[in-house]
VEXRO-52169 format. One record per residue: residue in one letter; x, y, z of N, C-alpha, C, O, CB in turn. Coordinates in steps of 0.1 Angstrom, whole numbers, padded with zeros to 4 digits, always signed. Glycine has a CB too. Example, Ala and Ser with C-alpha at 12.3 -4.5 7.8 and 13.67 -1.06 7.14 Angstrom:
BEGIN
a+0132-0057+0078+0123-0045+0078+0132-0033+0078+0142-0033+0085+0113-0045+0090
s+0128-0022+0071+0137-0011+0071+0129+0000+0079+0134+0011+0080+0141-0006+0057
This chain:
BEGIN
m-0208-0089-0041-0203-0101-0034-0199-0096-0020-0189-0088-0019-0191-0107-0042
p-0205-0101-0010-0202-0096+0004-0188-0101+0008-0184-0112+0005-0213-0101+0013
i-0182-0092+0015-0168-0096+0021-0169-0100+0035-0160-0106+0041-0159-0084+0020
r-0181-0099+0041-0183-0102+0056-0178-0116+0059-0171-0118+0070-0197-0102+0059
p-0180-0127+0051-0175-0140+0055-0160-0141+0057-0155-0150+0063-0180-0150+0045
y-0153-0131+0051-0138-0131+0051-0132-0122+0062-0120-0122+0064-0133-0127+0038
l-0141-0115+0069-0136-0105+0079-0131-0112+0092-0122-0107+0099-0147-0095+0083
q-0136-0124+0095-0131-0132+0106-0130-0123+0119-0119-0123+0126-0118-0138+0103
g-0141-0116+0123-0141-0109+0135-0134-0096+0135-0133-0089+0146-0135-0117+0146
q-0128-0091+0124-0122-0078+0124-0133-0068+0124-0143-0069+0118-0113-0077+0111
a-0130-0057+0131-0139-0046+0133-0138-0035+0122-0127-0029+0121-0138-0040+0147
f-0148-0033+0114-0149-0022+0104-0163-0016+0106-0172-0023+0109-0146-0027+0090
d-0164-0003+0103-0177+0003+0104-0185-0001+0092-0179-0005+0082-0175+0019+0105
p-0198+0001+0092-0207-0004+0081-0203+0002+0068-0204-0005+0057-0221-0001+0085
d-0199+0015+0067-0196+0021+0055-0183+0015+0049-0182+0013+0037-0194+0036+0056
s-0173+0012+0057-0161+0006+0052-0164-0008+0047-0158-0012+0037-0151+0005+0064
i-0173-0015+0053-0176-0029+0049-0183-0028+0035-0181-0036+0026-0186-0036+0059
r-0192-0018+0033-0199-0016+0021-0189-0013+0010-0189-0019-0001-0209-0004+0022
v-0179-0004+0012-0169+0000+0003-0160-0013-0001-0157-0015-0012-0160+0011+0008
m-0157-0020+0010-0148-0032+0008-0156-0043-0001-0150-0049-0009-0144-0038+0021
s-0169-0044+0002-0177-0054-0006-0177-0050-0021-0176-0058-0029-0191-0055+0000
v-0179-0037-0023-0179-0032-0037-0166-0034-0044-0165-0039-0055-0183-0017-0038
a-0155-0031-0037-0141-0033-0042-0139-0048-0045-0132-0051-0055-0131-0027-0033
f-0143-0056-0035-0141-0070-0037-0148-0076-0049-0143-0083-0057-0146-0078-0024
e-0161-0071-0051-0168-0076-0063-0162-0070-0075-0161-0078-0085-0183-0071-0062
n-0158-0058-0075-0151-0052-0087-0138-0060-0091-0136-0063-0102-0147-0037-0085
a-0130-0063-0081-0118-0070-0083-0120-0084-0088-0114-0088-0098-0109-0071-0070
c-0130-0091-0082-0133-0105-0087-0138-0104-0102-0134-0113-0110-0144-0111-0078
n-0146-0094-0105-0151-0093-0119-0140-0090-0128-0139-0096-0139-0162-0082-0119
q-0131-0081-0125-0120-0078-0133-0110-0089-0135-0104-0091-0145-0112-0066-0128
l-0109-0098-0125-0100-0109-0125-0107-0122-0132-0101-0132-0134-0095-0113-0112
g-0120-0120-0134-0127-0131-0140-0130-0143-0131-0131-0154-0135-0120-0137-0152
i-0131-0140-0118-0134-0150-0108-0149-0153-0107-0156-0143-0104-0128-0146-0094
l-0152-0165-0109-0167-0169-0109-0170-0176-0096-0181-0175-0091-0170-0177-0121
d-0161-0185-0091-0163-0193-0080-0161-0185-0067-0150-0181-0064-0154-0206-0080
k-0171-0182-0059-0170-0174-0048-0164-0181-0036-0163-0175-0025-0184-0169-0044
h-0161-0194-0037-0157-0202-0026-0144-0209-0028-0140-0218-0021-0167-0212-0022
d-0136-0204-0037-0123-0210-0040-0111-0203-0033-0114-0192-0027-0120-0212-0055
a-0100-0208-0034-0088-0202-0027-0084-0189-0033-0080-0180-0025-0076-0212-0028
v-0086-0187-0046-0082-0174-0052-0091-0163-0047-0087-0152-0044-0083-0175-0067
t-0104-0166-0045-0114-0156-0040-0110-0152-0026-0111-0140-0022-0128-0162-0040
k-0105-0162-0018-0101-0159-0004-0089-0149-0004-0087-0140+0004-0098-0172+0003
i-0079-0152-0014-0068-0143-0015-0072-0129-0019-0066-0119-0014-0058-0149-0025
v-0081-0128-0028-0086-0114-0032-0092-0107-0020-0090-0096-0018-0096-0115-0044
a-0100-0115-0013-0107-0109-0001-0097-0104+0009-0098-0093+0015-0117-0119+0005
r-0087-0112+0012-0076-0108+0021-0069-0096+0017-0065-0087+0025-0067-0120+0024
t-0067-0095+0003-0060-0083-0002-0068-0071-0001-0063-0060+0003-0057-0086-0017
v-0081-0072-0003-0091-0061-0001-0090-0056+0014-0089-0044+0016-0105-0065-0005
i-0091-0065+0023-0090-0062+0037-0077-0055+0041-0077-0045+0048-0092-0075+0046
d-0066-0061+0036-0053-0055+0038-0052-0041+0033-0047-0032+0040-0042-0064+0032
m-0057-0039+0021-0056-0025+0015-0065-0015+0023-0062-0004+0024-0060-0025+0000
a-0076-0020+0027-0085-0012+0035-0078-0008+0049-0080+0003+0053-0099-0019+0038
q-0071-0017+0054-0064-0014+0067-0053-0004+0064-0049+0003+0074-0059-0027+0073
r-0048-0004+0052-0037+0005+0049-0042+0019+0046-0035+0029+0044-0029+0000+0037
g-0056+0021+0045-0061+0034+0044-0069+0037+0032-0074+0048+0030-0051+0044+0045
f-0070+0028+0023-0078+0030+0011-0093+0029+0015-0098+0019+0019-0075+0019-0001
r-0100+0040+0013-0114+0041+0019-0125+0043+0008-0137+0043+0012-0114+0052+0028
d-0122+0045-0004-0133+0047-0014-0132+0035-0024-0121+0029-0026-0132+0060-0022
e-0143+0032-0030-0144+0020-0039-0133+0020-0050-0127+0010-0053-0157+0019-0045
a-0132+0032-0057-0122+0032-0068-0108+0030-0064-0101+0022-0070-0124+0046-0075
s-0103+0037-0054-0089+0036-0050-0087+0022-0044-0076+0017-0045-0085+0047-0040
l-0096+0017-0037-0094+0004-0031-0094-0007-0042-0085-0016-0041-0106+0001-0021
t-0103-0006-0051-0102-0015-0062-0089-0014-0070-0083-0025-0073-0114-0013-0072
d-0085-0002-0073-0072+0000-0080-0060-0006-0072-0052-0012-0078-0070+0015-0083
a-0060-0004-0059-0049-0009-0051-0049-0024-0051-0038-0030-0052-0050-0004-0036
v-0060-0030-0050-0061-0045-0051-0057-0050-0064-0049-0059-0065-0076-0049-0048
m-0061-0043-0075-0057-0048-0088-0042-0046-0091-0036-0054-0098-0065-0040-0099
q-0036-0036-0085-0022-0035-0086-0014-0047-0080-0004-0051-0085-0017-0022-0079
e-0020-0053-0070-0014-0065-0064-0014-0077-0073-0006-0086-0071-0021-0068-0051
f-0023-0077-0082-0025-0089-0091-0020-0086-0105-0021-0095-0114-0039-0092-0091
r-0014-0075-0108-0008-0072-0121+0005-0079-0122+0013-0079-0112-0007-0057-0124
p+0008-0086-0133+0021-0092-0135+0032-0082-0135+0030-0071-0140+0021-0101-0148
l+0043-0086-0130+0055-0078-0131+0061-0078-0145+0060-0089-0151+0066-0082-0121
p+0066-0067-0150+0071-0067-0164+0084-0076-0164+0092-0076-0154+0074-0053-0169
r+0086-0083-0175+0098-0090-0177+0109-0080-0180+0107-0070-0186+0097-0101-0188
s+0122-0084-0176+0133-0075-0179+0134-0072-0193+0132-0080-0202+0146-0081-0173
g+0137-0059-0196+0138-0054-0210+0125-0050-0216+0125-0046-0228+0145-0065-0218
q+0114-0052-0209+0101-0048-0215+0096-0036-0206+0098-0035-0194+0091-0060-0215
p+0088-0027-0213+0083-0016-0205+0072-0021-0196+0066-0031-0198+0077-0006-0215
p+0070-0014-0185+0059-0018-0175+0045-0017-0182+0043-0009-0191+0060-0009-0163
i+0036-0025-0177+0023-0025-0181+0016-0013-0175+0016-0011-0162+0015-0038-0178
p+0009-0005-0183+0002+0007-0177-0009+0004-0168-0016+0013-0163-0003+0017-0188
C-alpha cells in the first residue's frame, strides 16, 4: 500500500519511502484495515510518517513502533500486554 498520497510534500529519499510503504502496509494488515481511504488509514499513515521522522529506518522496527502506538493500554491491576 503506497504511502506517497499521505506525504503531502514532505521530502524523503526513495529508500525511506519504500520502507515506509512496507511498514504502512504491514501495520494496516495487522490492524485489519481494508478500506484504503478512510480516516483510520490516514491516522496509520501519519503515525508511520511520524515514526520515520523520529528515526525508525527499517521495515521491522518502523512497523513495531507504529503498532506500539495502537496497542491498548493495560487496565489498572492487570499486567501489560506483551
